[in-house]
VEXTORLUM-165042 format. One line per field, with one value per residue (C-alpha): residue in three letters; residue number from 1; x negated, y negated, z. Coordinates in steps of 0.05 Angstrom, whole numbers. Each point is the difference from the previous one (the first is absolute). Layout:
% residues N
resn	c(Ala|...)
resi	c(NUM|...)
u	c(X|...)
v	c(Y|...)
w	c(Z|...)
% end
This chain:
% residues 129
resn	c(Met|Arg|Asn|Glu|Phe|Ile|Val|Lys|Thr|Leu|Gly|Gln|Ile|Gln|Gly|Tyr|Arg|Thr|Arg|Leu|Lys|Glu|Leu|His|Trp|Ser|Ser|Pro|Asn|Leu|Lys|Ile|His|Glu|Leu|Val|Asp|Asp|Met|Thr|Lys|Ser|Leu|Glu|Thr|Tyr|Glu|Asp|Ser|Leu|Ala|Glu|Leu|Ser|Ile|Ala|Leu|Trp|Gly|Glu|Ile|Glu|Pro|Gly|Glu|Leu|Val|Val|Lys|Ser|Ser|Glu|Asp|Tyr|Ser|Leu|Lys|Asp|Leu|Leu|Asn|Thr|Leu|His|Gly|Lys|Ala|Ile|Glu|Ile|Lys|Arg|Glu|Cys|Asn|Lys|Gln|Gly|Leu|Leu|Trp|Ser|Gly|Leu|Glu|Ser|Ile|Thr|Asp|Ser|Phe|Ile|Val|Glu|Val|Glu|Thr|Ile|Ile|Phe|Lys|Val|Asn|Met|Glu|Ser|Lys|Asn|Leu)
resi	c(1|2|3|4|5|6|7|8|9|10|11|12|13|14|15|16|17|18|19|20|21|22|23|24|25|26|27|28|29|30|31|32|33|34|35|36|37|38|39|40|41|42|43|44|45|46|47|48|49|50|51|52|53|54|55|56|57|58|59|60|61|62|63|64|65|66|67|68|69|70|71|72|73|74|75|76|77|78|79|80|81|82|83|84|85|86|87|88|89|90|91|92|93|94|95|96|97|98|99|100|101|102|103|104|105|106|107|108|109|110|111|112|113|114|115|116|117|118|119|120|121|122|123|124|125|126|127|128|129)
u	c(951|-40|23|-44|44|54|-43|-29|60|31|-57|12|77|-2|-48|54|49|-49|-7|78|8|-53|45|68|-32|-17|50|19|80|54|16|-84|-2|64|-41|-55|46|33|-73|-19|50|3|-80|3|55|-40|-73|44|33|-65|-31|47|3|-80|-4|56|-50|-65|9|8|-54|-39|-10|-59|0|32|-45|33|-6|5|25|-25|69|13|71|49|0|-67|14|63|-26|-62|60|34|-75|-11|72|-25|-59|33|35|-44|-20|53|9|-78|17|60|66|-26|-11|84|22|-58|26|64|-2|-52|45|41|-36|-34|83|-3|-64|9|77|-38|-50|52|36|-52|-15|70|-9|-72|45|44|-50)
v	c(835|15|-54|-64|-39|18|-23|-52|-29|-2|-37|-48|-19|-1|-58|-30|13|-31|-72|-7|-6|-48|-50|27|-41|-64|9|-77|10|52|23|30|16|54|14|19|38|44|16|26|35|33|11|27|64|6|13|49|42|7|24|49|26|4|40|37|16|6|-4|-45|-65|1|-49|-59|27|-63|-54|-59|-54|-77|-24|-50|-46|-71|-14|43|2|28|59|11|0|41|51|7|15|56|38|0|27|51|22|15|45|35|-8|29|62|27|40|-10|-62|-11|-19|-39|-32|-16|-39|-43|-15|-25|-36|-36|-27|-25|-39|-17|-27|-36|-42|-18|-24|-41|-24|-31|-31|-34|-44|-23|-23)
w	c(1303|-65|-46|1|-59|65|52|-35|-29|77|28|-46|15|66|-23|-43|61|44|-58|-6|80|-9|-55|33|57|-43|-51|-30|7|26|-69|-5|62|-15|-59|38|51|-63|-28|58|17|-67|12|66|-23|-56|21|58|-60|-23|48|17|-65|3|58|-34|-50|31|71|49|14|58|51|-18|-77|-31|-12|15|-70|3|-55|-29|-21|39|-40|-8|-79|-3|51|-30|-67|45|22|-68|-37|61|-3|-80|18|51|-72|-36|37|8|-72|-3|54|-37|47|58|9|-25|70|6|-74|15|69|-37|-55|50|27|-54|-17|74|-14|-62|31|57|-46|-50|66|31|-77|-5|58|8|-58|61|25)
% end
């Protein structure tokens, strides 16, 4: 695959997924546990769509091409904010690249809404702790 931005991003997403699993296993209550599950599913769907659209545009991702970068975030709220920021970064890159990236921009817009919804729900649940 020739697009280094996407390859780097997919490696970062793998790190985010790992951290989400750790947070899932250490959730303080069932509601947070379920919200982490929801975020993990959304991230997996987004990652798969991002990779498949990228393959359509730039070719296959070769085994070993992704470099997984672990997340530095150890709390759910911090990780959610990082995910939100990364999605905004991807959207800005889509805008910069033009129409070729319109499909990537569309799935990123949907993912941003999902992240913002989870952030809202986690904040509401945190008030109940």
